[in-house]
C-alpha positions as CSV (number, residue, x, y, z in Angstrom):
1,X,-14.4,17.9,-10.6
2,X,-13.5,20.6,-8.1
3,X,-10.1,21.8,-7.4
4,X,-8.2,23.7,-4.1
5,X,-4.8,25.2,-4.5
6,X,-3.1,25.2,-1.1
7,X,-0.2,27.8,-0.6
8,X,3.2,26.6,1.3
9,X,2.0,28.0,4.5
10,X,-1.4,25.7,4.8
11,X,-1.0,23.6,7.2
12,X,-1.0,20.0,5.9
13,X,-1.2,17.8,9.1
14,X,-4.4,19.5,10.0
15,X,-6.1,19.1,6.5
16,X,-4.8,15.2,6.7
17,X,-6.3,14.4,9.7
18,X,-9.4,16.0,8.6
19,X,-9.7,14.4,5.5
20,X,-8.9,10.8,7.3
21,X,-12.0,11.9,9.9
22,X,-14.2,12.8,6.9
23,X,-13.1,9.6,4.4
24,X,-10.6,7.0,5.9
25,X,-6.6,6.7,5.5
26,X,-5.0,7.7,2.3
27,X,-3.2,5.6,-0.1
28,X,0.4,6.3,-1.0
29,X,1.0,6.5,-4.9
30,X,3.9,7.6,-7.2
31,X,2.3,9.4,-10.5
32,X,3.8,10.2,-13.6
33,X,2.1,12.4,-16.0
34,X,3.6,12.8,-19.4
35,X,1.9,15.7,-21.6
36,X,2.4,17.1,-24.8
37,X,1.0,20.6,-25.4
38,X,1.2,20.9,-28.9
39,X,-1.6,18.1,-29.8
40,X,-2.6,17.2,-26.2
41,X,-1.3,14.0,-26.4
42,X,-1.2,12.8,-22.5
43,X,0.1,9.7,-20.7
44,X,-0.7,9.1,-17.0
45,X,1.3,6.5,-14.9
46,X,0.0,5.4,-11.5
47,X,2.4,2.8,-10.3
48,X,2.6,0.6,-12.8
49,X,-1.1,1.3,-14.3
50,X,-0.6,3.3,-17.4
51,X,-3.2,5.6,-19.0
52,X,-3.1,7.2,-22.4
53,X,-5.4,9.4,-24.3
54,X,-4.6,11.3,-27.5
55,X,-7.0,13.8,-26.7
56,X,-8.6,15.6,-23.9
57,X,-11.6,15.4,-25.7
58,X,-10.9,11.3,-25.6
59,X,-11.1,8.8,-23.0
60,X,-8.2,7.2,-21.3
61,X,-7.1,3.7,-23.0
62,X,-5.4,1.5,-20.4
63,X,-2.3,0.3,-21.5
64,X,-1.5,-3.6,-21.0
65,X,1.0,-3.5,-23.8
66,X,4.1,-5.6,-21.8
67,X,6.8,-3.7,-23.8
68,X,6.4,0.2,-22.4
69,X,9.3,1.1,-23.9
70,X,7.9,0.0,-27.4
71,X,4.9,1.8,-26.7
72,X,7.1,5.0,-25.6
73,X,8.5,4.8,-29.0
74,X,5.1,4.7,-31.1
75,X,4.2,7.6,-29.1
76,X,7.0,9.7,-30.3
77,X,7.4,8.9,-33.4
78,X,3.6,9.4,-33.7
79,X,3.6,12.9,-32.6
80,X,7.4,13.8,-33.0
81,X,6.4,16.2,-30.6
82,X,8.0,17.6,-27.0
83,X,6.7,16.8,-23.6
84,X,6.5,18.3,-20.1
85,X,7.4,15.3,-17.4
86,X,6.4,15.3,-13.7
87,X,6.9,13.1,-11.1
88,X,4.0,13.8,-8.6
89,X,3.6,12.2,-5.3
90,X,-0.2,11.3,-4.4
91,X,-1.9,10.8,-1.4
92,X,-5.5,9.4,-2.8
93,X,-8.3,8.9,0.1
94,X,-11.5,8.0,-0.8
95,X,-13.1,10.5,-3.0
96,X,-10.5,12.9,-2.6
97,X,-6.7,13.5,-4.3
98,X,-3.8,15.4,-2.4
99,X,-1.4,15.6,-5.4
100,X,2.0,17.2,-4.2
101,X,4.9,18.5,-6.9
102,X,2.6,19.6,-9.5
103,X,3.0,22.4,-12.0
104,X,0.2,24.3,-9.8
105,X,1.6,23.3,-6.5
106,X,0.1,21.5,-4.2
107,X,-3.5,20.7,-5.2
108,X,-6.3,19.0,-3.5
109,X,-9.3,17.7,-6.1
110,X,-12.6,16.1,-5.3
111,X,-15.9,15.1,-7.3
112,X,-18.0,14.8,-4.4
113,X,-19.7,18.0,-3.7
114,X,-20.8,17.4,-0.2
115,X,-16.9,17.2,0.9
116,X,-15.7,20.3,-1.4
117,X,-18.2,22.3,0.7
118,X,-16.7,20.9,4.3
119,X,-13.4,21.5,3.1
120,X,-14.2,24.8,1.7
121,X,-16.0,26.2,5.2
122,X,-13.0,24.6,6.9
123,X,-10.4,25.9,4.7
124,X,-9.4,29.3,3.1
125,X,-8.1,27.6,0.0
126,X,-8.2,29.0,-3.9
127,X,-11.2,26.9,-5.6
128,X,-11.3,26.3,-9.1
129,X,-13.8,24.5,-11.5
130,X,-11.0,23.8,-13.9
131,X,-7.5,23.6,-13.0
132,X,-6.5,25.0,-16.1
133,X,-7.8,28.2,-14.7
134,X,-4.8,28.7,-12.4
135,X,-1.8,30.0,-13.4
136,X,1.2,27.3,-12.5
137,X,3.5,28.0,-10.1
138,X,6.5,26.4,-12.5
139,X,6.6,24.7,-15.5
140,X,9.5,22.5,-16.6
141,X,11.6,22.5,-20.3
142,X,9.9,20.0,-23.0
143,X,11.8,17.1,-23.9
144,X,12.0,14.2,-25.8
145,X,10.8,10.8,-24.4
146,X,14.2,9.5,-25.9
147,X,17.4,10.8,-26.1
148,X,19.5,10.7,-29.1
149,X,21.2,7.6,-28.5
150,X,18.2,6.0,-28.2
151,X,17.6,5.6,-24.3
152,X,14.7,6.3,-22.6
153,X,14.2,9.5,-21.0
154,X,16.0,9.6,-17.6
155,X,12.6,10.8,-15.8
156,X,10.5,8.2,-16.8
157,X,13.6,5.6,-16.0
158,X,14.0,7.2,-12.6
159,X,10.5,6.3,-11.9
160,X,10.2,3.4,-13.6
161,X,13.3,2.5,-11.1
162,X,11.5,3.7,-8.0
163,X,8.1,2.1,-8.8
164,X,9.3,-1.4,-10.2
165,X,7.9,-0.3,-13.6
166,X,8.9,-2.5,-16.2
167,X,9.9,-0.4,-18.8
168,X,12.8,-2.8,-20.4
169,X,12.5,-5.1,-23.5
170,X,10.6,-8.4,-23.1
171,X,13.7,-10.3,-24.1
172,X,15.5,-8.5,-21.3
173,X,16.8,-11.4,-18.6
174,X,15.1,-11.0,-15.1
175,X,18.9,-10.1,-13.6
176,X,18.6,-7.0,-16.3
177,X,15.0,-6.3,-15.1
178,X,16.0,-5.8,-11.6
179,X,19.5,-4.6,-11.8
180,X,18.1,-1.0,-11.9
181,X,15.7,-1.5,-9.6
182,X,15.7,1.5,-6.3
183,X,15.6,1.0,-2.9
184,X,14.9,4.5,-2.3
185,X,11.7,4.7,-0.5
186,X,11.7,8.0,0.8
187,X,8.8,9.4,-0.3
188,X,7.0,6.6,0.9
189,X,8.6,7.1,4.6
190,X,8.0,11.2,4.0
191,X,4.4,10.7,3.5
192,X,4.1,8.1,6.4
193,X,5.4,10.1,8.9
194,X,3.1,13.1,7.3
195,X,0.1,11.1,8.0
196,X,0.9,9.2,11.1
197,X,3.2,11.2,13.0
198,X,5.1,8.3,13.3
199,X,8.5,6.8,11.6
200,X,7.5,3.9,8.8
201,X,9.9,1.8,10.9
202,X,8.9,2.7,14.4
203,X,7.9,-0.2,17.1
204,X,4.7,0.7,18.0
205,X,2.4,3.4,16.5
206,X,0.8,6.1,19.4
207,X,-1.6,7.4,17.3
208,X,-4.8,5.6,16.7
209,X,-7.5,5.4,13.8
210,X,-10.6,4.5,15.4
211,X,-12.8,2.5,13.1
212,X,-10.5,2.7,10.0
213,X,-9.1,-1.4,10.9
214,X,-9.5,-2.6,7.8
215,X,-10.3,-6.7,6.8
216,X,-6.9,-8.7,7.0
217,X,-6.4,-12.3,6.3
218,X,-3.7,-14.2,8.8
219,X,-2.4,-17.0,7.2
220,X,-0.1,-19.7,9.6
221,X,1.3,-22.9,8.2
222,X,2.0,-25.5,11.0
223,X,3.8,-28.8,10.8
224,X,4.0,-30.7,14.5
225,X,3.9,-27.8,16.3
226,X,1.4,-25.9,19.2
227,X,-0.1,-23.1,17.0
228,X,-2.5,-22.6,20.4
229,X,-0.2,-20.0,21.6
230,X,0.1,-17.7,18.4
231,X,-4.1,-17.9,18.0
232,X,-4.2,-16.8,21.7
233,X,-1.9,-14.0,20.9
234,X,-4.1,-12.6,18.0
235,X,-6.7,-12.7,20.4
236,X,-4.8,-10.5,22.8
237,X,-4.4,-8.0,20.3
238,X,-5.0,-4.3,21.5
239,X,-7.8,-3.7,18.9
240,X,-12.0,-4.1,19.9
241,X,-13.8,-6.9,19.5
242,X,-15.4,-5.6,16.6
243,X,-12.0,-5.2,14.8
244,X,-11.3,-8.8,15.9
245,X,-14.3,-9.8,13.9
246,X,-12.5,-8.3,10.9
247,X,-9.6,-11.0,10.8
248,X,-9.8,-14.3,9.3
249,X,-7.5,-16.8,10.1
250,X,-6.3,-19.6,8.0
251,X,-4.5,-22.5,9.6
252,X,-2.7,-24.8,7.3
253,X,-2.0,-28.3,8.8
254,X,0.7,-29.7,6.8
255,X,0.5,-33.0,7.3
256,X,1.5,-33.0,11.0
257,X,1.3,-36.1,13.4
258,X,-0.7,-34.4,15.9
259,X,-4.5,-33.6,15.8
260,X,-4.2,-29.8,14.9
261,X,-8.0,-29.5,14.0
262,X,-9.1,-30.6,17.5
263,X,-6.5,-28.4,19.6
264,X,-8.3,-25.6,17.6
265,X,-11.8,-26.8,18.0
266,X,-10.9,-27.1,21.9
267,X,-10.4,-23.2,22.4
268,X,-12.4,-21.5,19.3
269,X,-15.2,-20.1,21.8
270,X,-12.0,-18.1,23.6
271,X,-11.7,-16.7,19.9
272,X,-13.2,-13.3,18.5
273,X,-12.2,-13.8,15.1
274,X,-12.7,-16.2,12.3
275,X,-10.5,-19.0,11.8
276,X,-10.7,-22.1,9.3
277,X,-8.2,-25.2,9.3
278,X,-7.5,-27.1,6.0
279,X,-5.4,-30.1,6.8
280,X,-2.9,-32.2,4.2
281,X,-2.4,-36.3,4.6
282,X,1.3,-35.8,4.2
283,X,3.5,-32.7,4.4
284,X,3.8,-30.9,1.1
285,X,6.3,-27.8,2.3
286,X,5.5,-24.0,3.3
287,X,5.3,-22.5,0.2
288,X,2.7,-25.0,-0.7
289,X,0.7,-24.0,2.3
290,X,1.1,-20.4,2.0
291,X,-0.3,-20.5,-1.5
292,X,-3.2,-22.5,-0.2
293,X,-3.7,-20.0,2.3
294,X,-3.4,-17.2,-0.1
295,X,-5.8,-18.9,-2.1
296,X,-8.7,-19.5,0.8
297,X,-8.3,-15.7,2.0
298,X,-11.1,-13.6,1.9
299,X,-9.5,-9.8,2.0
300,X,-6.7,-8.0,0.2
301,X,-4.7,-7.3,3.2
302,X,-2.4,-10.6,4.0
303,X,-0.3,-11.3,7.2
304,X,1.8,-14.3,6.9
305,X,3.0,-15.7,10.3
306,X,4.6,-19.0,11.4
307,X,3.1,-21.2,14.0
308,X,5.2,-20.5,16.6
309,X,5.2,-16.8,16.9
310,X,3.6,-14.7,19.8
311,X,2.4,-11.3,18.4
312,X,3.1,-7.8,20.2
313,X,0.3,-6.4,21.5
314,X,-0.4,-3.6,18.8
315,X,1.3,-6.1,15.9
316,X,-1.5,-6.5,13.7
317,X,-2.9,-3.2,14.2
318,X,0.4,-1.3,13.0
319,X,0.8,-4.0,10.2
320,X,-3.2,-3.2,8.9
321,X,-2.3,0.7,9.0
322,X,0.8,0.3,7.4
323,X,-0.7,-2.1,4.4
324,X,-3.2,0.3,3.8
325,X,-1.1,3.6,3.6
326,X,1.6,1.4,1.0
327,X,-0.4,-0.5,-1.4
328,X,1.4,-3.4,-3.1
329,X,4.3,-3.3,-0.3
330,X,5.9,-6.6,1.6
331,X,7.0,-5.3,5.4
332,X,9.2,-8.1,7.5
333,X,9.3,-8.0,11.2
334,X,12.0,-8.7,13.7
335,X,11.9,-11.2,16.6
336,X,13.1,-12.2,19.7
337,X,13.5,-15.8,20.8
338,X,12.5,-17.1,24.3
339,X,12.0,-20.4,26.2
340,X,9.2,-23.0,25.6
341,X,8.7,-22.6,29.3
342,X,8.3,-19.2,29.6
343,X,5.6,-17.6,31.7
344,X,5.0,-15.5,28.6
345,X,2.8,-18.4,26.3
346,X,0.9,-19.0,29.2
347,X,-2.4,-18.6,28.4
348,X,-3.6,-15.8,30.9
349,X,-0.4,-13.7,29.8
350,X,-0.8,-13.8,26.3
351,X,-4.7,-12.6,26.7
352,X,-3.1,-10.0,28.7
353,X,-1.4,-8.5,25.5
354,X,2.4,-8.4,25.6
355,X,4.4,-5.7,23.8
356,X,7.6,-7.8,22.6
357,X,7.2,-9.9,19.6
358,X,8.9,-13.2,20.2
359,X,9.5,-16.7,18.4
360,X,9.2,-19.5,20.7
């Protein structure tokens, strides 16, 4: 592994743009490092994945114990040592990690020699083969994993609340498990703005990432509804024909009295994306229809829309970028109502790419 140490005056925007061009869009993560210098015990938590090793000479073990509080008690009792705990924000690019708030400051790490040489030529960063050769910028005071009252360390608890990591007893009720979860997503908003130069809640993105559109499955349940305007609004998206080919649309006809399949077959030749239709003999409800759509989805990125929605011209692109940057997230869009006889739902206008998100 190769390491670069970034200084405060380094231009992060230029670096991130360079890494996106060379690799792809990063994912925004939060990582908690727990380390005992006395015996080299290490715990690394990335979102909800917990890795553990008792020595740097050993490999990490993926901890799948559902009762993580008991696991922390085991680690504390076995070692009876103090630990250094650090909450790190991580931008995970393909083959490159950019870490903020480490003991060594901001760090760029990679095991790809080609990428390493390109970064080295482009930027004047300190380089290290072993990060331990660098003198830490700061070190936090060692502390225990539990306080005298047996409560989990406040840093671990704060990380768990902000990332949804479940450290409570397996006997705790769902209400208790959800009671202390945080709605503080400021680190995601800050990173998103640093990467895109846009607000996370902005309406339309002005920054376009060429060839960064990722495969996405769109799930559309329908019941006695003309779904054609919705499908045409997908075709009218402000993305290339090549990117439209990365879209899979799954329409679930939930027992309609109208022939949805015939409607769709009559206009398939106008669509540049894949479309699959599943028809039920009777109405089984919206949740069931969406679950069937999930089961048939080819791709990791999922978009759920109703069959009476007209998408804004950049909507699929915007949500595609957001879902790539913020893994395991759910985004909810707002709407504006229009009349059924509005000119906005004419085929020629839908394919002209409208800029407002409507419900008809």
